[in-house]
Structures are given as structure tokens and as C-alpha cells.
MIDOKOL-948655 format. One record per residue (C-alpha): residue in one letter; x, y, z. Coordinates in Angstrom, 1 decimal, padded with zeros to 4 digits. Example, Ala and Ser with C-alpha at 12.3 -4.5 7.8 and 13.67 -1.06 7.14 Angstrom:
2
residu,xx,yy,zz
a,012.3,-004.5,007.8
s,013.7,-001.1,007.1
# end
This chain:
114
residu,xx,yy,zz
m,000.0,000.0,000.0
k,001.3,003.4,-000.9
d,002.2,005.7,002.0
f,-000.3,008.5,002.4
k,001.1,011.9,002.7
w,-000.8,014.5,004.7
e,-000.6,017.1,001.9
e,-002.4,014.7,-000.6
a,-006.1,015.3,-000.7
p,-009.0,013.9,-002.8
q,-010.4,016.3,-005.2
g,-012.8,018.9,-003.9
y,-011.6,019.6,-000.4
d,-008.3,020.5,001.3
r,-006.5,018.7,004.2
i,-004.8,021.0,006.7
t,-002.9,020.5,009.9
q,-004.4,020.9,013.3
r,-002.2,024.0,013.8
e,-003.5,025.5,010.6
a,-007.1,024.8,011.7
r,-006.4,026.4,015.1
d,-005.0,029.5,013.4
i,-008.1,029.8,011.3
m,-010.3,029.4,014.3
d,-008.3,032.1,016.1
r,-008.3,034.7,013.4
e,-011.4,034.2,011.3
e,-015.0,034.8,012.3
n,-017.3,033.6,009.5
i,-016.4,029.9,009.7
v,-018.2,026.6,010.7
i,-016.3,024.1,012.9
l,-018.0,020.8,012.0
d,-017.7,017.8,014.3
v,-018.9,014.8,012.4
r,-018.8,012.3,015.3
t,-021.9,010.9,016.9
r,-023.9,013.1,019.4
e,-022.7,010.9,022.2
e,-019.0,011.5,021.3
y,-019.6,015.2,020.8
d,-021.1,015.4,024.3
t,-018.0,013.9,025.9
g,-015.9,016.8,024.6
h,-015.7,019.0,021.4
i,-013.9,022.0,020.1
a,-015.5,025.2,021.4
g,-018.1,026.5,018.9
a,-018.3,023.3,016.9
v,-021.6,022.1,015.3
c,-022.4,018.4,015.6
l,-023.5,016.8,012.4
p,-022.7,013.1,012.4
n,-021.1,011.8,009.2
e,-023.7,009.1,008.9
e,-026.4,011.8,008.7
i,-024.8,013.7,005.8
l,-026.9,012.2,003.0
e,-028.1,015.4,001.3
e,-027.3,019.1,001.7
p,-027.5,019.8,005.4
g,-029.7,022.6,006.5
e,-027.1,023.5,009.1
l,-024.8,024.5,006.3
p,-026.7,026.8,004.0
d,-023.8,028.8,002.5
k,-021.7,026.6,000.1
g,-019.0,029.3,000.0
q,-018.5,029.5,003.8
k,-015.3,028.0,005.2
i,-016.0,024.7,006.9
l,-013.4,023.1,009.2
v,-014.2,019.3,009.5
y,-013.0,017.0,012.2
c,-013.9,013.7,013.9
r,-012.2,011.4,016.4
s,-009.4,009.8,014.4
g,-009.6,011.3,010.9
i,-011.6,008.7,009.0
r,-015.1,010.1,009.3
s,-013.8,013.6,008.7
r,-012.3,012.7,005.4
q,-015.6,010.9,004.4
a,-017.7,013.9,005.4
a,-015.4,016.4,003.7
q,-015.7,014.4,000.5
k,-019.5,014.2,000.7
l,-019.7,018.0,001.3
a,-017.3,018.7,-001.6
d,-019.4,016.4,-003.8
m,-022.5,018.4,-002.8
g,-020.8,021.6,-004.1
y,-019.4,023.1,-000.9
r,-016.3,025.0,-002.1
a,-014.4,025.8,001.1
v,-014.1,022.5,003.0
l,-011.0,022.1,005.1
e,-010.5,018.7,006.8
f,-008.0,018.5,009.7
g,-008.4,014.9,011.0
g,-009.3,013.7,014.4
i,-009.1,015.2,017.9
l,-007.6,012.1,019.6
n,-004.4,014.1,019.7
w,-005.8,017.6,019.8
e,-003.0,019.6,021.5
f,-004.7,023.0,021.8
g,-007.0,022.3,024.8
g,-010.3,024.0,025.2
l,-012.6,021.0,024.6
e,-016.1,021.7,025.9
r,-018.5,019.1,027.3
e,-022.3,019.1,027.1
# end
């Protein structure tokens, strides 16, 4: 199996590092932070301001994401579901999807609990 490089991304969305994602969160206002884990996982701890929309529920254009040009930062637990969700969103015509993997090793603190 070919080694996957972080910089490689399927067509339609971009993969970024957690540091790049954190920088965007700190300096930009009109963004969506999208947690695609289950509601139960989200409730145990999520990035401040994140919207929960489980990957399994992204079957058609989500009402939670009405602006296809808005920057969307997508994450999950380990990075698998976030890549799947980012690809689904890109396939639906969302033009500013940035996937930054999972938060198993999120080093920036600030996880909120419900």
C-alpha cells in the first residue's frame, strides 16, 4: 500500500494540519467548525463553537450549512469520518471545505462538554 502523505487530498476539499485549523479558528469569524462524530461522542468533549453533524447523517445538503461558499473546518475522532464527510460535502458543491483529521491528539485544549 502506498504511503499516504498529509498534503495529498482527494479532489474537492483540502486537508490541513491541526495547527492551521487552530490558526483559522483564532483569526477568522465567518467559519463553521463541524464535528462529524456521533452526538454521544460530541457530548463527551468537542472544540468550542463546533456544530455536531454526524457523518452518517450527511446524506443530502445539510440545513445546518446553507452557505456553500462558507469555510467549513471538519474533524472527527481519528480522521476517517472527517475525510468521508469532507468528500461528501465537496461532492454536494461546498467550495471551502478544510479537513483537519481527528481530535484524539488535539493539542490545543479547550474541549467543551455538554
